TISE-489653 format. One line per 8 residues: their letters; for each residue x, y, z of C-alpha. Coordinates in Angstrom, 1 decimal, always signed. Layout:
BEGIN
A) X/Y/Z  ...
END
This chain:
BEGIN
MDLIVMTP) +0.0/+0.0/+0.0  +1.6/+3.2/-1.2  +1.0/+6.1/+1.2  +1.5/+9.8/+1.6  +1.3/+11.5/+5.0  +0.3/+15.2/+5.4  +1.0/+17.0/+8.7  +2.6/+20.3/+9.6
VRLLSDGL) +4.3/+18.7/+12.6  +7.8/+17.4/+11.7  +8.0/+15.3/+14.8  +4.8/+13.5/+13.9  +5.8/+12.8/+10.3  +9.2/+11.5/+11.4  +7.5/+9.3/+14.0  +5.0/+7.8/+11.5
AACFASRE) +7.8/+7.3/+9.0  +9.7/+5.3/+11.6  +6.6/+3.2/+12.5  +5.7/+2.5/+8.9  +9.3/+1.5/+8.1  +8.9/-1.6/+10.3  +5.5/-2.6/+8.9  +5.1/-5.0/+6.0
GVSLRDTV) +2.7/-4.0/+3.3  +3.0/-0.2/+3.9  +5.3/+1.9/+1.7  +5.5/+5.6/+2.8  +6.2/+7.5/-0.5  +6.3/+11.0/+0.8  +5.5/+13.4/+3.7  +4.1/+16.9/+3.1
ADLHCLRN) +3.2/+19.8/+5.3  +0.0/+21.2/+3.7  -2.6/+20.8/+0.9  -0.6/+22.8/-1.6  +2.4/+20.4/-1.2  +0.0/+17.5/-1.2  -1.5/+18.5/-4.5  +2.0/+18.8/-6.1
ALATQEVV) +2.9/+15.3/-4.7  -0.2/+13.7/-6.1  +0.6/+15.2/-9.5  +3.8/+13.2/-9.7  +3.1/+10.1/-7.6  +0.6/+7.3/-7.7  -0.6/+6.3/-4.2  -3.5/+4.4/-2.7
VVLIDVTH) -4.0/+6.2/+0.5  -3.3/+9.7/+1.9  -3.2/+10.2/+5.7  -4.0/+13.7/+6.6  -3.5/+15.2/+10.1  -6.6/+17.2/+10.8  -5.8/+18.2/+14.4  -4.4/+21.6/+13.2
GVDLDDMR) -7.4/+22.4/+10.9  -7.8/+21.7/+7.2  -9.8/+23.9/+4.7  -12.6/+21.5/+3.9  -13.6/+23.3/+0.7  -10.0/+22.9/-0.6  -10.0/+19.3/+0.6  -13.3/+18.6/-1.2
ALASEHPA) -11.8/+20.0/-4.4  -8.6/+17.9/-4.0  -10.7/+14.7/-3.4  -12.7/+15.4/-6.6  -9.5/+15.8/-8.6  -8.2/+12.4/-7.3  -11.3/+10.0/-7.0  -9.1/+6.9/-7.0
VAFVALGL) -7.2/+8.0/-3.9  -8.5/+7.2/-0.4  -8.1/+10.2/+2.0  -8.0/+9.3/+5.7  -8.4/+11.9/+8.5  -5.9/+11.4/+11.3  -6.7/+12.6/+14.8  -10.4/+13.1/+14.3
QDQCQEVV) -12.7/+13.3/+17.3  -14.8/+10.2/+17.4  -18.1/+12.1/+17.1  -20.7/+11.6/+14.5  -20.8/+15.3/+13.5  -17.1/+15.4/+12.9  -17.2/+12.2/+10.8  -20.0/+13.5/+8.7
RCGRAGFT) -18.1/+16.8/+8.0  -15.1/+14.9/+6.9  -17.2/+12.6/+4.7  -18.7/+15.6/+3.0  -15.1/+17.0/+2.4  -14.1/+13.8/+0.6  -12.5/+11.7/+3.3  -13.3/+8.0/+3.0
GYVSRTSS) -12.0/+7.0/+6.4  -10.7/+8.3/+9.7  -8.5/+7.4/+12.7  -9.5/+8.8/+16.1  -7.2/+10.6/+18.4  -7.2/+7.7/+20.8  -6.1/+5.1/+18.3  -2.9/+3.1/+18.6
IDELCQAL) -0.4/+2.5/+15.8  -1.8/-1.0/+15.3  -5.3/+0.5/+15.0  -4.0/+3.1/+12.6  -2.4/+0.5/+10.3  -5.6/-1.6/+10.4  -7.7/+1.4/+9.5  -5.5/+2.2/+6.5
SDVAAGRL) -5.8/-1.4/+5.3  -9.6/-1.2/+5.7  -9.8/+2.0/+3.8  -7.6/+0.7/+1.0  -9.9/-2.3/+0.7  -13.0/-0.1/+0.6  -14.1/-0.7/+4.2  -14.9/+1.8/+7.0
SCSAEISG) -14.2/+0.7/+10.6  -16.2/+2.7/+13.2  -18.2/+2.2/+16.3  -21.9/+1.2/+16.3  -22.8/+4.6/+17.6  -21.0/+6.3/+14.7  -22.6/+3.9/+12.2  -26.1/+4.7/+13.6
GLLRALFG) -25.3/+8.4/+13.5  -24.2/+8.2/+9.9  -27.5/+6.7/+8.8  -29.4/+9.3/+10.7  -27.2/+12.0/+9.1  -27.9/+10.6/+5.6  -31.7/+10.8/+6.3  -31.3/+14.4/+7.6
MDAHSRQS) -29.2/+15.4/+4.6  -31.8/+14.0/+2.1  -34.7/+15.8/+3.9  -32.7/+19.1/+4.0  -31.8/+18.8/+0.3  -35.4/+18.6/-0.7  -36.3/+21.7/+1.4  -33.4/+24.1/+0.9
TSAETLTR) -32.7/+26.4/-2.1  -29.7/+26.1/-4.2  -28.1/+29.3/-2.8  -28.3/+27.9/+0.7  -26.1/+24.9/-0.3  -23.2/+27.1/-1.3  -20.1/+26.6/+0.9  -18.2/+29.6/+2.2
REGEVLQL) -15.5/+29.2/-0.4  -18.1/+28.7/-3.2  -19.8/+31.9/-2.0  -16.5/+33.8/-2.3  -15.9/+32.4/-5.8  -19.5/+33.4/-6.8  -19.0/+36.9/-5.5  -15.7/+37.3/-7.4
IGHGLSNK) -17.4/+36.0/-10.5  -20.0/+38.7/-10.0  -17.2/+41.3/-10.0  -16.0/+40.0/-13.4  -12.8/+38.3/-12.3  -11.5/+35.4/-14.4  -10.6/+32.0/-13.0  -6.9/+33.0/-12.9
EIARELRV) -7.7/+36.2/-11.1  -9.9/+34.3/-8.6  -7.1/+31.8/-8.0  -4.7/+34.6/-7.3  -7.1/+36.4/-4.9  -8.0/+33.3/-3.0  -4.4/+31.9/-3.2  -5.6/+28.5/-4.4
SLATVKHH) -4.8/+26.6/-7.6  -6.5/+27.2/-10.9  -7.9/+23.6/-10.8  -9.5/+24.3/-7.4  -11.2/+27.4/-8.8  -12.5/+25.5/-11.8  -13.9/+22.9/-9.5  -15.7/+25.6/-7.4
VHNVLEKL) -17.0/+27.4/-10.4  -18.5/+24.1/-11.8  -20.2/+23.5/-8.4  -21.5/+27.1/-8.2  -23.0/+27.0/-11.7  -24.5/+23.6/-11.0  -26.0/+24.6/-7.6  -27.5/+27.9/-9.0
EVSGRAQA) -28.8/+25.9/-12.0  -27.3/+28.4/-14.5  -25.5/+27.6/-17.7  -22.7/+30.1/-17.6  -20.8/+32.8/-15.9  -22.9/+35.6/-17.4  -26.0/+34.1/-15.8  -24.2/+33.7/-12.5
MRRVRDTP) -23.1/+37.4/-12.6  -26.8/+38.4/-13.2  -27.8/+36.2/-10.2  -25.3/+38.0/-8.0  -26.4/+41.4/-9.1  -30.1/+40.5/-8.6  -29.6/+38.8/-5.2  -26.2/+39.9/-3.8
WIASSPLA) -26.8/+38.4/-0.4  -26.3/+34.8/-1.7  -22.6/+35.4/-2.1  -21.7/+38.1/+0.5  -18.0/+37.9/+1.3  -15.6/+40.4/+3.1  -12.8/+39.2/+0.7  -14.9/+39.9/-2.4
SRVQRDRQ) -15.8/+43.4/-1.0  -12.1/+44.2/-0.6  -11.5/+43.0/-4.1  -14.2/+45.2/-5.4  -12.8/+48.2/-3.6  -9.3/+47.5/-4.9  -10.6/+47.3/-8.5  -12.6/+50.4/-8.1
GAEGQHQE) -9.5/+52.2/-6.7  -7.4/+51.0/-9.6  -10.1/+52.1/-12.1  -10.2/+55.5/-10.4  -6.5/+55.9/-10.5  -6.5/+55.0/-14.2  -9.2/+57.6/-14.9  -7.2/+60.2/-13.0
TWAKRMVG) -4.0/+59.4/-15.0  -6.0/+59.5/-18.2  -7.4/+62.9/-17.3  -4.0/+64.4/-16.4  -2.7/+63.2/-19.8  -5.6/+64.8/-21.6  -5.0/+68.1/-19.7  -1.3/+68.0/-20.6
QS) -2.1/+67.5/-24.3  -4.6/+70.3/-24.5
END
């Protein structure tokens, strides 16, 4: 089983590397510190499982985009609290398995083997909670509107689309990859049930509250400031020529 470990803690990555070195059937291919480095590693290496340390926080929107880009890879959350709500949140973000904070190294290796084989090991309480969560998600999806299903990051992307930014400009403003932006744009158009960016821009203008974002407001002010500066420079040039 080829494996990549992602954690910002060097001591943890070194410790896991030492543990896996003595385990048959586990081949640690790489250790990375964040999702950006993980995306680069996945672009050049073929692995079965990625073990991600979630104890220091992971952007679930970016995680969901990464999981969509690599559907054949099993992502496992390391250090998750053994609570149904946390398991559901990770499942929505693209994780296919988890290892609780109280697990031993033997339990970790068993969980990785289970995930690689398409199985999920969890307690009876978590299993029951997952079934109840699935029922609740289905009921909510029938009642909610498309705008209500936008994630925070998708709302930011939609607002920036409304300001006329291209995918490259959005990637630069949000400091994410172009592939991540394309993934979010696709989801936004699908959830709003529109066929293109022009319709999405009209939707934002008509109902701006569906994509309110402090970041997008800052971007709008910056663009307006740049346009004002350009107009001032143009006016000075015209005065100088007259």
